[in-house]
N, C-alpha and C positions, 0 to 999 in steps of 0.2 A: 592719369592713366591708372586703371585698377590693377593691383598686383595679382599674381596667380600662383604664387609658390606654396600657399597653404591648401590643405584638403578641406573643402567645405561642402555643404549640401548643394545639390544642383538646383539652379533657379532658372525657370523658363523666362524668355523675353516677353515683354508686353506686346499685344494684349494677352493676358494670362487667363486660363480657365481654372487654375488651382493655385494655391499659394497666394490667394488674394489678400491684400491689406486694405481694409475699409476704414476710412478716417472719419472721426466725428469733429466737425467744425463748429465751435461754439461762438463764432462771430468775428473771425479774422477780417480785417479790411483787405481790399483788393491789393493794395500796395504791399502788404505783408505776404500775401499769397505769391505774388510775383517774385518777391525777394527769396522766398523759400524754395521755389521750384528747382533751381539748379542743384540743390542739396537733396531733395526728397522725391522729385517727380518719378524717378526710375523705380522707386519702391512702392508707390501708391497706385492703386487700381480704381477704387471707388471712393467717392467723397460725399459724405452726407452733411447737409445743412441741418443742424440739430433742431428738434422741436418745431416751432413755427418761424424760425429765423428767416427762411427764404422769403416769406410773405412780407416782411417789414424791411428787408435789406435793399436799399436803393442801388447797390452795386451788384446785385445778384446776377443780372444778365452778363456783365463784364466778367464776373468770377467764373460762371459756367463756361463762357467762351475761352477764357484763359486756361482753365482746366482741360477742356477738350483739346486744345492745342498741345497740351503736354501728355496726351494719351490717358487722361483721367476722366472717368465718367461720373457725373454728379446726380444726386437725387435729393428731394426734400425729405424731411423727417416723417415718419409714419404718424406722428401726432397730428401734423397738419392735415394729412389725408383723413384721419378719423374726425377731425373737427369739420372738414368740408362735408363728409358723409353725414354727420350728425345734424348739420344745418341744411341738408338737402341740396347741396350745390356741388356734388361730385363731378358732374359734367363740366361745369364752369372751371372747377379746379384743374381738371385734366387739360382743358383747352389753354388755361393760363400756363401750366407747366410746359406745354408744347411751345408757346411763344417765347418762353425763357430759354428753351433749348435743352431741358432735361430729357435724358434718354431713359432714365430709370424712375420708377415710382415704388415707394415702400408702402405696403398695405399692412397695417397692424390692427389689432382689436383689443389691446391690453389696457387702454385708457378710457374707453367708452363702453356703452352697452351693445355694441355691434354683435349680432349673433353669427353663427357659423354660415348660414345661408346668405346673409348680407355680405359677409366677407368674401365668400366665393363669387358672388355676383360682381362685387367691386374689383376683385382680381381679374375676372373675365373681361370686365368693361375696360380696365386699364390695358390689358393685353391686346384687346381688339383695337384700341386706339394707337397701337404700335409701341407701347412702352414695354421695357423689360421689367418684370415685377419681382420685387423682393418681398416675400410674405413673412412677416414676423410672427413667431409663435411664442406664447407665454404671456403672463400678466405682469404689469408693472407694480401690482399690489403685493407687498411682501407677506401679507396674511393669506394669500391665496394658496390652497393646497396644490402642490406640484405632483401630478400623476403622469408618469412616463407613458403609460398606455394612451392617455388622452392627448398628449403631445404628438404621439405617433399618428393617431387618427387625424388630428388637425393638419399635420404635415402632408399626409396622403391627400386630404381634401384640397389643400392649397395647391399642390402640384397638379392635381387633376383639373383644377379650375384654370390653370394657365400660368402659375408662378414659375419663374426660372430659378430663383434662389429662395432658400429658406433662411431666415435670420433667427437664430436662437437668442431669446431675450436674456439680457444680463444688465441692461441699463448702463448709465454712465458710472454708477457706483460699483457695479459688479457684486451686488449683494441680494439679487432677486432672481427668480426664474431658474436659469442654468446653475445658479450658485446658492449655497447656504448663506445665512446672514453674516457669517464670518468671512465670506469670500471663497470658501472651499468649493470645489467642483462636485456637482452631483453626478458621480460616475455612471450610475444606473440610467440617468437621463441621457447622458451622452451616448450610451449604448443603444437606447431606444431611438434616438435621433438618427444615428448611423444606420440602424436597421431599416428605418422608414425612408431615408433619403440618400443614403450613401455618403461618401466622404466629401465629394467635391461640389455638391449642390448646396452645402450648408455654410453660412457665415456665422461663426461663433463670436458673439459679442464678448470681448475679453479685455476690459480696461486695465486690469491689474497684471503686473509682471508675472506673478506666480501663476496666474491663470493661463497666461500666454505660454509659459514654459511647460505647464502641465499638458496643454493641448498639443504642443509641438512634440513633446516626448511620447504622447499617446498615438499621434497620427502622422508624425513626420513633418518636414518643412513645407509640405504641400497643403497643410491645413489652412483654411480661410479664417482670418481673424478680423473682427469688427470692433467698432467703437474705440479705435485707437486714437489717442490724443495726438494732435499734429506734432507736438514737440517730441513725442515718443517714437515717431516713425523710424529713425535710424537705429534706435535701441531694439525695436522689434526685429529689424532686419538682421542685426547681429545675433539675436536669439535664433532666427531661422537658419543662419549659417553655421551655428555652433561656435560663435565667437564671443560668448558670454558665459560666465560661470554656470548659470542655470542649465545650459545645454551643451557645455563644452565636451567635446569628444563623442557626442551622441551620433554624429554623422560618420566620423572616422571609424568608430568601432562597429558600426552597422547595427546598433541596437535601438534605433529610433522608431521607424514606422512599423510598430508591432501591430497596429490596428486593434489593440486591446487596451482600452482605457484603464481597466482594472489593474493591469500590469504596471502602467505608469503610476497609478496611485500608490503602489507599494514601494516606489523608489524614493 
């Protein structure tokens, strides 16, 4: 039984449309997922099979079925989508994803030479096939110049093409795209993303604790956090609720959801 005597931030029940926790699975076996579900299922909304793992995993059908039964929707990694596109077999890829039971498809363009028009067509194709599309924005190449205005344009194009969610690139490392090489948040980029897509249509990849805390302080407990390691799910939930040093008191004192990332950066 969950206690209720502390003041914590409000959390909506699943299925959630904000306060999403998006997990990055690096290859857990089905038995481990089943064992974890009693502890973490209530906190997890989206489950991504990293990179091309879904393609080689003999247990992927069982995993997706298990996750769906726990109210968790699964998707393959955007890298797999890019590879399928580059090899001219996007249609076959989407049909395969349907047979597995995936409801979500991530469409990215940060690892290949996919141009903006190709990305828009692929988003539209996946949406027409009945998938909910997560469109990732940003390059995986740390040498790529990050231009907030260009990110905003890409976000607008992706939403117009049929994307439901925007995923702000941060990678597993949290040192590219949304972040500086030292892991610090590009606050001007967050502001551009918010202006283009609003708060609740964006999943911010945030693998590092400091990044999670920054985003929570900037936008409140309803911010969507992505690329969370499976083992870190309970820790992220304590951050959301103000039950960890990094966010302690931010809900109780009412100084959390300022909507101003620059203010959060000053704290």
